[in-house]
LOLOTOR-589885 format. One line per field, with one value per residue (C-alpha): chain; x, y negated, z negated. Coordinates in Angstrom, 2 decimals, padded with zeros to 5 digits, m for minus. Last residue first. Layout:
cadena c(A/...)
xx c(X/...)
yy c(Y/...)
zz c(Z/...)
END
This chain:
cadena c(A/A/A/A/A/A/A/A/A/A/A/A/A/A/A/A/A/A/A/A/A/A/A/A/A/A/A/A/A/A/A/A/A/A/A/A/A/A/A/A/A/A/A/A/A/A/A/A/A/A/A/A/A/A/A/A/A/A/A/A/A/A/A/A/A/A/A/A/A/A/A/A/A/A/A/A/A/A/A/A/A/A/A/A/A/A/A/A/A/A/A/A/A/A/A/A/A/A/A/A/A/A/A/A/A/A/A/A/A/A/A/A/A/A/A/A/A/A/A/A/A/A/A/A/A/A/A/A/A/A/A/A/A/A/A/A/A/A/A/A/A/A/A/A/A/A/A/A/A/A/A/A/A/A/A/A/A/A/A/A/A/A/A/A/A/A/A/A/A/A/A/A/A/A/A/A/A/A/A/A/A/A/A/A/A/A/A/A/A/A/A/A/A/A/A/A/A/A/A/A/A/A/A/A/A/A/A/A/A/A/A/A/A/A/A/A/A/A/A/A/A/A/A/A/A/A/A/A/A/A/A/A/A/A/A/A/A/A/A/A/A/A/A/A/A/A/A/A/A/A/A/A/A/A/A/A/A/A/A/A/A/A/A/A/A/A/A/A/A/A/A/A/A/A/A/A/A/A/A/A/A/A/A/A/A/A/A/A/A/A/A/A/A/A/A/A/A/A/A)
xx c(207.51/204.17/203.51/199.89/199.40/196.99/196.67/194.20/192.46/194.14/192.29/194.85/197.37/196.78/199.25/198.29/200.92/199.33/201.35/201.40/205.51/207.30/208.18/210.58/210.27/212.31/211.91/215.46/217.09/215.63/212.93/214.03/214.41/210.90/209.63/207.87/208.49/207.65/208.62/209.79/208.56/208.07/208.65/206.98/207.10/203.64/204.67/208.00/210.55/214.02/216.82/219.06/217.55/214.24/214.91/215.19/211.96/210.29/211.13/210.80/207.56/206.58/208.08/211.74/211.89/208.63/207.02/203.90/203.16/201.56/202.18/200.88/203.26/203.22/199.04/198.47/195.42/198.09/200.70/199.08/200.90/199.56/200.06/197.78/198.00/199.20/202.01/200.06/197.84/194.55/194.33/191.61/192.55/196.00/194.14/193.87/196.14/193.97/194.66/197.78/201.33/203.32/207.19/208.98/207.40/210.85/213.67/215.23/215.28/217.58/219.67/220.14/221.04/224.92/227.16/226.91/225.45/223.13/220.64/221.00/220.19/217.57/215.32/213.21/209.60/208.93/204.94/203.26/199.99/199.04/198.97/198.17/199.36/201.98/203.23/201.16/203.00/206.60/205.81/206.99/209.43/211.03/210.82/214.66/212.58/209.48/207.36/203.74/201.86/204.35/202.75/203.69/203.39/202.62/204.70/204.83/207.67/207.51/210.30/211.98/214.98/215.51/216.68/218.16/215.04/213.14/209.84/207.18/204.49/200.89/199.19/195.73/197.01/199.30/202.93/205.76/209.60/210.00/209.90/212.82/213.82/215.59/217.70/218.09/218.92/217.28/219.45/220.72/219.52/218.90/221.35/220.78/219.96/217.44/214.57/215.80/215.50/212.07/211.46/212.05/210.57/212.50/215.24/215.12/213.54/212.65/212.84/210.55/210.96/207.78/207.48/205.17/202.33/201.21/198.39/199.87/197.53/194.31/192.20/188.48/185.49/185.36/185.22/182.15/181.60/180.37/179.43/176.97/174.78/173.95/172.67/173.28/173.74/176.38/178.35/177.97/179.46/182.26/183.07/183.63/186.53/187.89/188.33/189.50/191.78/193.54/193.53/195.72/197.86/198.72/200.67/199.81/196.21/197.60/199.46/196.97/194.45/191.16/192.20/189.16/189.38/187.40/183.42/182.34/181.00/178.65/179.15/182.80/184.34/182.05/183.23/187.21/186.83/185.19/183.37/184.25/181.28/178.22/180.43/183.12/186.33/187.80/188.51/191.50/192.57/195.22/195.60/195.91/192.73/191.16/193.44/193.04/194.08/193.14/191.85/189.98/189.03/188.16/186.54)
yy c(m126.38/m125.00/m121.67/m120.81/m118.67/m116.28/m114.30/m111.69/m109.90/m108.38/m105.07/m103.68/m105.24/m108.00/m110.66/m112.81/m114.85/m117.25/m118.24/m122.21/m122.50/m119.41/m116.18/m113.96/m111.62/m109.16/m106.42/m106.43/m106.36/m103.30/m103.70/m103.64/m107.40/m108.43/m106.24/m103.14/m101.33/m101.77/m105.05/m105.43/m105.18/m109.31/m110.04/m112.75/m114.55/m115.88/m114.43/m114.56/m112.11/m111.54/m110.76/m107.57/m104.56/m106.24/m106.16/m102.26/m101.91/m104.11/m101.96/m098.67/m099.21/m101.11/m097.58/m098.17/m096.33/m097.56/m095.38/m095.00/m098.64/m098.10/m098.74/m101.21/m103.94/m105.22/m105.81/m108.07/m110.40/m113.42/m112.17/m108.96/m107.47/m104.82/m102.98/m099.92/m099.46/m096.21/m097.22/m100.26/m097.18/m098.48/m102.70/m104.04/m103.51/m105.08/m108.63/m109.67/m113.44/m114.65/m116.36/m115.55/m116.13/m117.76/m117.54/m119.57/m122.71/m124.56/m122.22/m120.24/m116.80/m117.41/m119.49/m117.26/m113.87/m114.26/m112.34/m115.47/m116.53/m113.34/m115.04/m118.26/m116.01/m113.69/m117.02/m114.83/m115.17/m113.01/m112.90/m112.32/m110.80/m110.89/m108.61/m108.98/m109.43/m106.90/m105.79/m102.63/m101.63/m101.52/m099.44/m095.60/m097.59/m098.44/m102.50/m103.81/m107.15/m108.62/m111.83/m110.95/m111.03/m110.58/m111.02/m108.13/m108.89/m106.48/m107.71/m108.41/m109.41/m111.96/m113.04/m115.97/m115.99/m119.54/m121.51/m125.18/m126.79/m124.96/m123.61/m125.60/m123.94/m124.40/m123.59/m121.23/m119.60/m121.59/m122.22/m121.24/m121.65/m124.81/m122.34/m120.53/m116.99/m114.49/m111.45/m108.05/m105.22/m101.92/m099.38/m096.11/m098.04/m095.54/m096.46/m099.33/m098.70/m101.07/m098.97/m096.50/m098.66/m099.84/m096.16/m095.56/m099.09/m100.89/m102.34/m106.01/m106.90/m110.01/m112.13/m115.13/m116.90/m118.72/m122.72/m123.29/m120.80/m118.34/m118.45/m120.93/m123.87/m123.48/m126.27/m125.35/m125.41/m122.00/m120.61/m122.29/m124.03/m122.60/m124.43/m126.90/m123.62/m122.97/m119.67/m119.08/m115.61/m116.29/m118.83/m116.87/m113.78/m115.47/m117.47/m114.29/m112.82/m116.50/m115.89/m112.23/m113.62/m116.52/m114.26/m111.53/m114.52/m116.94/m119.28/m118.06/m119.17/m122.74/m122.54/m121.54/m123.97/m124.26/m122.22/m121.61/m122.60/m120.38/m120.61/m121.55/m124.80/m123.69/m127.14/m128.35/m124.27/m124.43/m127.61/m126.51/m122.61/m123.72/m120.31/m119.68/m118.28/m116.39/m113.09/m114.31/m116.32/m117.35/m121.05/m123.30/m126.41/m128.15/m132.04/m134.44/m134.96/m131.36/m128.88/m124.96/m122.70/m118.89/m115.92/m112.77/m111.33/m107.60/m107.32)
zz c(m141.75/m143.22/m144.89/m145.82/m149.48/m150.15/m152.99/m153.21/m156.23/m159.17/m158.97/m156.55/m155.29/m152.87/m150.93/m148.54/m146.02/m143.53/m141.24/m139.75/m139.72/m139.81/m141.39/m139.65/m137.06/m136.64/m133.99/m132.50/m135.70/m136.81/m139.75/m143.07/m143.73/m142.29/m145.72/m144.74/m148.13/m151.47/m153.59/m156.97/m160.69/m161.08/m165.23/m166.15/m169.77/m171.18/m174.51/m174.74/m174.13/m176.12/m173.92/m173.48/m174.64/m173.68/m170.49/m170.20/m172.06/m169.70/m166.84/m168.02/m169.47/m165.76/m164.26/m162.45/m159.07/m158.27/m155.19/m158.10/m157.28/m154.27/m150.67/m147.52/m146.68/m143.49/m142.85/m140.12/m140.72/m140.03/m142.09/m144.56/m147.80/m149.61/m153.00/m154.13/m158.22/m160.06/m161.79/m163.98/m165.31/m166.84/m165.03/m166.99/m170.11/m169.01/m168.82/m165.24/m164.80/m161.48/m158.19/m158.78/m158.45/m155.68/m156.34/m153.42/m154.06/m153.99/m153.39/m155.78/m154.11/m151.31/m153.54/m156.44/m154.50/m155.46/m152.99/m150.93/m148.10/m148.57/m149.86/m148.13/m144.57/m146.38/m147.43/m149.92/m150.92/m154.01/m154.00/m157.13/m157.70/m161.61/m164.93/m167.99/m171.75/m172.04/m175.08/m175.61/m172.27/m174.42/m177.29/m175.84/m173.26/m176.48/m177.77/m177.58/m178.20/m177.36/m178.60/m177.43/m174.48/m171.51/m167.92/m165.78/m161.96/m159.15/m155.86/m152.04/m150.97/m147.86/m145.84/m144.69/m142.31/m140.95/m143.95/m144.32/m143.06/m146.31/m145.45/m147.40/m148.96/m148.94/m152.11/m151.40/m154.70/m156.39/m156.63/m159.24/m157.47/m159.18/m162.83/m161.89/m160.63/m161.65/m160.93/m162.37/m160.65/m162.67/m163.81/m162.00/m158.33/m155.69/m152.65/m150.04/m146.49/m146.26/m145.20/m147.85/m150.44/m149.64/m149.63/m153.24/m154.51/m157.07/m154.92/m156.87/m160.20/m160.88/m164.39/m164.63/m167.77/m168.46/m169.40/m166.42/m167.96/m165.75/m163.30/m160.98/m160.26/m158.09/m156.43/m157.18/m154.95/m153.68/m157.32/m157.92/m161.09/m164.45/m168.08/m165.54/m165.49/m169.21/m169.35/m173.25/m173.30/m170.68/m172.63/m175.48/m174.02/m172.32/m175.75/m177.81/m174.75/m174.99/m179.03/m178.36/m176.08/m178.29/m181.00/m179.56/m177.76/m180.26/m178.63/m175.25/m175.67/m176.01/m173.65/m171.03/m172.07/m173.98/m177.19/m178.92/m182.58/m185.09/m186.36/m182.80/m180.89/m177.86/m175.85/m176.24/m176.09/m172.93/m171.37/m172.26/m170.95/m167.46/m167.08/m163.03/m161.37/m162.46/m161.46/m163.89/m163.32/m166.45/m166.45/m168.16/m166.68/m165.51/m165.58/m163.06/m162.00/m162.58/m161.09/m162.04/m163.73/m163.45/m166.69/m165.25/m168.40/m169.62/m172.49)
END
């Protein structure tokens, strides 16, 4: 069963929900109201302790909830305060310069191996979250990306088997402070400002996506399309990326891999046309089948 998992905030806690046509199924409430023979994971952390079993249990819970027709188990998505759709304990591995046209616009050679860097957990932000632009940076850029979420322990996996280890996918925005990023040869500072990795709104299971290397990728700023491409332009495919990363580090369930951004970033414009993100801008990232990730920026 295809599922769109999400996390939302209730009180001081993050809750797990599943987006369905009837609304968002509140997993904890449904699990209490509809006891099952086996344990149902009621948090995302519990899902990733045993991803295959957790996904199967949630699929059965959805079926029983829909059959039971209990309206109180569902909430209106518009009423929710979203949380990031991945665990906050996840590793965040990113691939730079992974679209051919993006390499061209940046005047960079096509890399022979994936260019990897990392983001930290402090960068995670949710759908509809307001992100504060740092006072220390004036050149903040957007980067619409397809993100891979790992579903099982993955070490030295082959390309052929790599996608079988993927739990699902989500939208990501690899926000980047270019003036901080290129202050030194290391990109770390410009990539790791608080809130600079919004993800969501959903974590969509892999069975919904089909071929992840044939998805449309868009980014809009205040309704204006800035990026419009397809993952078919990626230099390294999703399978190649997962396999390559796993040769060097063990990936765990819930880990996140950002697969790179297509052309159209501010950095790729001629200097006289570069208009960096500013206070009040609304940025929307949309990868096909994954919904729309929206964030408001403030100074």
